[in-house]
C-alpha positions as CSV (number, residue, x, y, z in Angstrom):
1,M,166.9,-31.8,102.1
2,T,163.7,-33.5,103.0
3,D,161.2,-34.6,100.3
4,T,158.5,-32.1,99.8
5,T,155.6,-31.7,97.4
6,V,154.4,-28.3,96.3
7,I,150.7,-27.8,95.6
8,S,148.7,-24.9,94.3
9,L,145.3,-23.8,95.5
10,Q,142.8,-21.4,94.0
11,F,140.6,-19.2,96.1
12,K,138.1,-16.5,95.2
13,D,139.5,-13.1,96.2
14,D,137.1,-12.8,99.2
15,Q,138.1,-16.3,100.4
16,Y,141.8,-15.5,100.2
17,K,141.3,-12.2,102.1
18,K,139.7,-14.1,105.0
19,V,142.5,-16.6,105.1
20,K,145.1,-13.9,104.9
21,E,143.5,-11.9,107.7
22,L,143.5,-15.0,109.9
23,A,147.1,-15.9,109.1
24,D,148.1,-12.3,109.9
25,S,146.2,-12.4,113.2
26,H,148.2,-15.5,114.1
27,G,151.5,-14.0,113.0
28,V,152.2,-16.6,110.3
29,S,152.3,-16.7,106.6
30,V,149.3,-17.8,104.5
31,T,151.2,-20.9,103.5
32,Q,152.0,-21.8,107.2
33,Y,148.4,-21.1,108.2
34,M,147.0,-23.4,105.5
35,R,149.6,-26.1,106.2
36,D,148.8,-26.0,109.9
37,A,145.1,-26.1,109.2
38,V,145.4,-29.1,106.8
39,L,147.7,-31.0,109.2
40,K,145.3,-30.4,112.1
41,R,142.4,-31.7,110.1
42,V,144.5,-34.8,109.2
43,A,145.3,-35.4,112.9
44,D,141.6,-34.9,113.8
45,E,140.6,-37.5,111.2
46,E,143.2,-40.0,112.4
47,D,142.0,-39.4,116.0
48,Y,138.4,-39.9,115.0
49,A,139.2,-43.1,113.1
50,A,141.1,-44.5,116.1
51,A,138.3,-43.6,118.5
52,M,135.8,-45.3,116.2
53,A,138.0,-48.4,115.9
54,N,138.2,-48.6,119.7
55,L,134.4,-48.1,120.0
56,N,133.8,-50.9,117.5
57,A,136.3,-53.2,119.2
58,S,134.5,-52.6,122.5
59,H,131.1,-53.5,120.9
60,G,129.8,-50.2,122.2
61,K,130.6,-51.0,125.8
62,T,131.8,-47.9,127.7
63,V,133.6,-47.4,130.9
64,Y,133.0,-44.5,133.4
65,R,135.8,-42.0,133.9
66,T,136.0,-43.0,137.6
67,E,136.7,-46.6,136.5
68,I,139.5,-45.5,134.2
69,R,141.1,-43.3,136.9
70,K,140.9,-46.3,139.3
71,R,142.5,-48.6,136.8
72,L,145.3,-46.1,136.2
73,G,145.8,-45.7,140.0
74,L,144.7,-42.0,139.8
75,S,141.9,-42.2,142.4
């Protein structure tokens, strides 16, 4: 069995109802819906941090899309 951590969240009833409705509309449990939402946020934060690191490393210099395609042999 893999290592897991169980957490507990508290929502006001109206907040939980909104989450439940969304989970139902996606055909998943509330637990799965919340897990997916949190993990998506984590991935977004990691992507943002990587993009900022790349931007800082480039000292703000940008490259046009056409140049990237050319460098990758896609033009």
